[in-house]
N, C-alpha and C positions, 0 to 999 in steps of 0.2 A: 608885315614881318611876323613870323610865327612866335607865339607866346610860349610854346613848348618845344622841346627837342627830344628826339629819341636817343636813349643812352644804352639800352640793352634790348636784345631781341632773342626770343626762343620760340621757334615755330611760329604760330599765329599771334603770339603775345609780344608786345613791345612796351618797354618802360618809357614813360614820358615824364620828363622833368621840366620844371619851370613854374610859371604862374599857377597852373592847375595840374599838379602831378596826378598821373593816372596810369593804369595798365590798359593798353588798347588791344582789342581783338580784331585782327585784320590789318590790311595795309594802311598805314596812317596817312599816306598821300592820297588815298581814295576813300571808299566807304569803310567805316570801322565803328566799333562800339567802345567807348571809354568807360572804364570802371573806376570809381573814386570811392572814398569812404562814405560820401553822402548819397551816391546813386549811380545810375548809368545813363549815358547819353549817346545818341546816334550822331555821328559826324561824317561829313564829307570834307576831307582835308582838315583844315583848321575850323571850318564852320560847323557849329552845333545846330542841329535841326530839331532835336527833341531831348528832353531830360525827364527821367523818372526816378523819384526818390526810392531808396531801398525799402522804406516803410510801406510803399505801395506794391512791392514786388512779392508775388506768391511763389512763382517759379521762374527759373531762367535756365535755358538749355542752349547748348552750342555743340555742333558736330562738324568740326573742320574735316575736309576730305583728307584721307591719308594715302600714302604711296609706299611701295616697297623699295623705292630708290633710297639709298642712304644719303644722297646729296641731291635734293630736288632741283636745285639750280642747274646742275649738270644735265639732268633729264630734260629740262626745258630747253637748254641750249642744243642738246642732241636732237630733239624733236624738231626744232626750228631749222637746224642744218639739214636734216634728212628731208624735211618738207620742202626746203628750198632746192635741194638737189633733185628730188623726185618730181617736183612741180615745175622745174625750170625757173625762168625769170618771170613767169606770169604772176600777176597780182590778182588774187581772188577776193571774194567778199570777206571782209574782216569779221572774225568771230567776236562775240560778246565776251568781255572780260569775265572770267569765272568768279562766282561769289558763293558764299555758304550762309546758311541761316543762323541767326541768333534769335531765339524765340522766347518771349517773355509773356507771362500771364500775370495780370494784376490781381489784387485782392477782390476787386469787384467782378472778376471773371473775364475781363477783356484780354484778348490774345493779340499780341503785336509781333509781327515778323519783321526783323531788320536784317538787311543783307550786309555782309562784310566781304570786302574784296580780298581774294587770295594773293599771297606773295608769289606763289608758284603755280603754274598751270597744272602741274602734275599732282599737287597736293603737298601735304606735310609728312615728315617722318611719323610713323605710327606712335612712337613714344611721345612726341611733341603734341600730336593731336589728342592723345589720351590724357596727357597732363593738363591741357587746356580744358577739356571736358570736366575733369575731376576738380580743377581749381574753381570753375564756375559753380559746380554742385556744392562744393565746400563753402564758398562765399555766400551762396543763397541760403544754405541751411544754418550757418553760424554767423550771426550778426557781429559778434566780437572779433571775428577774423577779418572783417572788412577794414579794420584799422591798418592791416598790412598794406592796403592799397595806398596809404599815405607815403610809403617808401617803395615806389615801384621798382627801382633798380635792385634793391635788396631782395624783394620778392622774386624777381626773375632769377637772381643769383641762387636763391634757395631752391627754386624749381629746377634750375640747371643742375645743381648738385645732387638733388634727389633722383633725377632721371638718368644721370650718368652712373649712379651707384646701383649695383644689383641689390636684390633683397638681402636684408640682414638676418642672420640666424642667431638666435640666442640659446643659452643653456636650457 
């Protein structure tokens, strides 16, 4: 039985509530990385395979693939439909599920590459991919900001509000 449940999602980010609240990068039913106030962990589904404390992290980067499609799920359905029509009913060799890299460098110089499974074959909306990249950069650079990870649903709501609003112009 899962100890966490997804409550919000924005692009590659998912808010997980429960025993261990976290913001996940990637599909939480497959390979993903969970960010908590204490550190980051590589997961496959609910199973954690590795944990690194923020104290050990020198840099963390993520570059989720982006698409020009405004609704990536529709793009995936259209591609599957067109592929089925064009290819007939023949079943070919299954393609590997697409993933993207989450790269971490520790203070002792070790580089670790973790893979996160995409939600969509076509990628994420550009704004969502950019928001994810910027959030990871912000959390890596500012230790005090990691406290936001204790309330993942609120953090996803804030990101959603910021990405829906255009740039603000002041006097």
